[in-house]
Steps between C-alpha positions, in 0.01 A plus 500: 500500500415135434224446251187329631361280227244223469665165435363157420554424871273791587237389251488149641501637855176676422338160464593403856308782669155643463446667164347793682833571668747387231490825304598694813816299568816694408733291288831386642787731407751377244832543674791672330755245376865602530710182495817490707737205463724369779759227459562258783781252457462507122119485502298800383178587683265761352283715725219673307379719784816607685365856510248393765781474753526879497213630709589854383425412137218733387298203372531288814217632718267555201564140398411375849189718508384369161565142606304554820216672313479197272508265799233699680282493192525121490463441873221748568291340226515154656154413634608337828748760613258708708352193669849373578613836635201526733567152641875568529440826685274317744756224553796732549302757697365249751841357579750654740846399380797477737852532362736494797515499880768580761502490879734756657498565872143533623373598156375291209541653153314372197457605139155437360264624235170535686179385337390768254831688513689584182850430633697347786538684829723442802339451841626456854319310776578586860298463815234315302438798271596553135597824330623594155865600476549539125211560260643572154153558355491834685788611279326413173401765248253486213776395259744309721510250784752416771585150626672360809797300367661361817532565874677385816426584862788549743559220756318681782218610268561869567606594145404402150696532176310463175509576127240672281494530122283646228288326235637151555854607416648341818742796502485527877565800720589392853320663793509450876213522749473530875242228564359633826409841361476416130734790426712464186861596559673750277739251336430395139722262304446450127608209279402240761302252292685204655589663832449184709563692825648327804471671840741513791376335820447837670287633208736797458577441132505254214707373210351528151577450133488793257502506121761714326412452131295757314130419481368345177846398381670158476723609789209553740552189712875468456753586770256574781653582838447425870466788746407562862249760615489624858162644593503876493809515279538654157447225238747676271767419758404136554830307501571275205581156643525289187522557130678309227875570522485655848659200673761310291421185699132510395490452123165470325327579173302814416175302491524409869360730763653527851268464797603521866283302736469475878322260734359585840738420788793427269831689503568395141388669178474325164589636159285331239579536129195407296374498144213323324624158613358331811859454625694773677859587588526569874759660730500565875662766719455647849207740494688771689770503231246511219332809643838674521582407140796290615366151436737218408255264337540123530348294221221268608381365165557553128238464228626147433403404856135560406391668822151639445404625847677593822417589862688557824432423864772666703820330387318224310478550124237295313533441126253341261702336221405302189855399402490126423163501676263664247199508733704668770646425841570717803855553624638671810838665553652776712416859406830623645711235325286364216605182321278310261750214503445459874129584501270245659187375325202557726219433251572245230367509146159335459225487241403852608651806333628735771410859404580717799517538876400732781646501851271514800567465873401133491709405195540531125189476285550358152281573198506208257316369195423170335446565131283804574303478827678627812618333818597669827762347731660608825853416610464541874770624730534137610599405142175313433338554159120496494241566231220744573172404339353766272123554513470431126723420202639831392795733464694673776578823319731599781580427863613764749627443853618714791815364670361632830169312474397141433306395192486628145261710293414392147302619200316188385272448200351218289329467162156545657611653833562875510833610646512564871753572772547191718693436819689179572543485877774327695263209570478430126143619457425732208220754533361785294590834659179654367694799366370426150118477500354204314319613184138418423601291199357149471754271334301179551395496133860457383746214517873452453718211396868429446617292208823405323593510134786301352763703315679354198796399716270323746505769771173537689376860482244597766212730426200625699147567374211707635147484358133485594371171628299293253688621194472245219840387371404475133795692356290811444583700813691825463825472695766749604832347605779717646869420539820676603807284565791734575749603771426190708180674612194294585267747332176302487447336836154497666372858528143623524328487163340840559435679172538180297175370651329742261649301214403170663143632527496509118573126482876533462774288653786695656831318520857553618793297369804453726747481213876453534701814563304565818591372844213265580735202536817683596816611328500219242152602384633851450811390311290278275334815360791742512750623238543234228227290666237774462304321222380256769297785647271563203497135393380405848212742451427340163500157669250623761271640231518176299420303816194714565382451145549124524299485823208697355534812711527715188628497140717730287211713376403573862844530659685817603838535670642790698790620708660816628848653491751219436189294423502692171782271393286198580196639318691631202698188425204267564278688254778492239572129535135396518272770359250225421460413870351828621205722418640795695818615675532773764841643588497741794794743506691222329871470418515433124826643366770386747775541239461872567521495879800732462256783420288482816560589862423152634714320243856426607390366836312223320812340352536218757150374414502534121862534388732785401484640146882534496539123543438257208300259718312792651410636158376159391282467810363855466416453134312178577266683742454816290142465378509834315781375277327164442176637353446354151329689219185329378454279807145451623535626855223486760332815633750689714470767766815667633511753782754754620532784750687812395678536837607132514852480653533121459394424141548796268185584300691447175473122556119474464496787248748336263326165539161651418632675189675187378201271556256743341712514186567124489185312597287348224223367725291817498468472878550813709836608637459787746730699728334632817690792659477645851649849497505539879613152601815293495565129549192457718650517850369849559177474301177592675211264549305688231785456253525129577123459472493665157790293367339178626168587335676574171700178521207272580270662243769461234554135590130418497452675164749256347434180694124471534287327240384739230 
């Protein structure tokens, strides 16, 4: 077992918390060092903690438990944690949170976490009355919880297919329900994390994607397959319609998953090959042939054509493409005889970034964005493009339309406006459906603003701030700035501040930096923070922090940065390049050792975003973003809190664990480095409200302990 010893770090840590509690804080474990050397293109790279990649190692779980015991000792001793938790619980408990909505037939389905509930539930509204269809909290035990991962109602609303998983693992098991009676059918289909089901028009069956790789191995997400399930049939006999190598005419890599999609009232099916990239490879074939397993697929678009979204209306095929038009334009071609070369442009590129579309009876609705805030447009059946005014500046998390009905449903939220389900009618008016009750939370005491920082190359980097009105900008305010910047995802667009208001109540400024690598300004913004351009991502964050300091919002001794998942790259590299700029850093389930993606189940699929280790340029790019390998002995690092979930399928726990061990052994600042571990949670998607509340309280208390005046 690893020895638990008191280090100089532990001695200095005792000075940062109450002396009454310091003696009760377990020391951080000293991790076993077993160096392993790898050589990439003539360059040796030493990994001190390779053993942590083996979750069967007898020291692995004890190490995590000792790290968490140390973290709990630090966090539980912080004087503001209980006050923060109480306020956070009130904020999260008073708010009903919608996630998704779908109209199917005469029924309206919506996923929402009701006020006071611990997890999301699925409801149906019909005849003016609501009832619960799926309540995963009824399946919880004292030691485990169940979450609703995904769902899709059939076109007529009579059936529902959905996925459930345990402890935030996202390892879905597919189930089917008869909506009228609530009866759950006998079929169960495992390995359906990314099922993405697509129903036939008559609601008799659906296409779905199924994983074939063994769980918790690097092969988990490789070579998934597409199948068809007919209701009442034996899932073990579901026909295999696409897998790699099945059709010699359809060649693709192991990292791409095959998905078969349908559209209401269309005789054509689409085969979509997708990986982590926004772009997709698309084929079309007659639906009747696809069901029989006799499809002769015609190619619609290759990855180089940069098609990011697709929809069909009968024989009309609509494609959203960013090729040579980085903010996107809308094209139309024939579904039966598709040709991009002959496709007509029906919506030209503009300053708006086109994100997606939904087809209604009165036209195509387009979800767009301008640097962050959303815009809603409608391309009417008459070909006229109109903009629908939103009730406030915010984010359209999603739009959903029924091809048989006019209008569109949307989940809309803003920095100080809780999320709600809104309806945009055919007359262009947008109204709140009232499905999500408005919480009794007064946000009038807070304000928001949007500013721009200038990066070293002159690029203007937008960032948004939330804080209490009347705050004095004297450089002494604690501030917590988050960033992401990956996959072309606009991660930090206006979304209800919620729990973070508890931090604002303590006089802190909460900020979000729209760094390059995201999609806030289209495909070029993504490329500018991708692969060899990735340093722009963390240097944009540094530029935002320097701008805030210059304007008197805060100063280095009061400034904390944070990010989650791929945001761990941003946090890790920023703290290493400018440890003097931050008082604290928080990395939530962060990716810190990308050179070792080959050892985790969500690794190979990431190659298009970060680079392939087998390629010299890919290795160079991966090494540049590997914060674990860039830790320097004797550096004076800020206080650092890392988190992980043991069931995380997206970022293996060895990333935060290695990073914690390396920082604890290297830092000379005497400031705390802690690893917070959830043993019944994963990447966060399936975490309960209570779990999220506790992590937020820990995070904010840790930040305030390092950023407020002593």
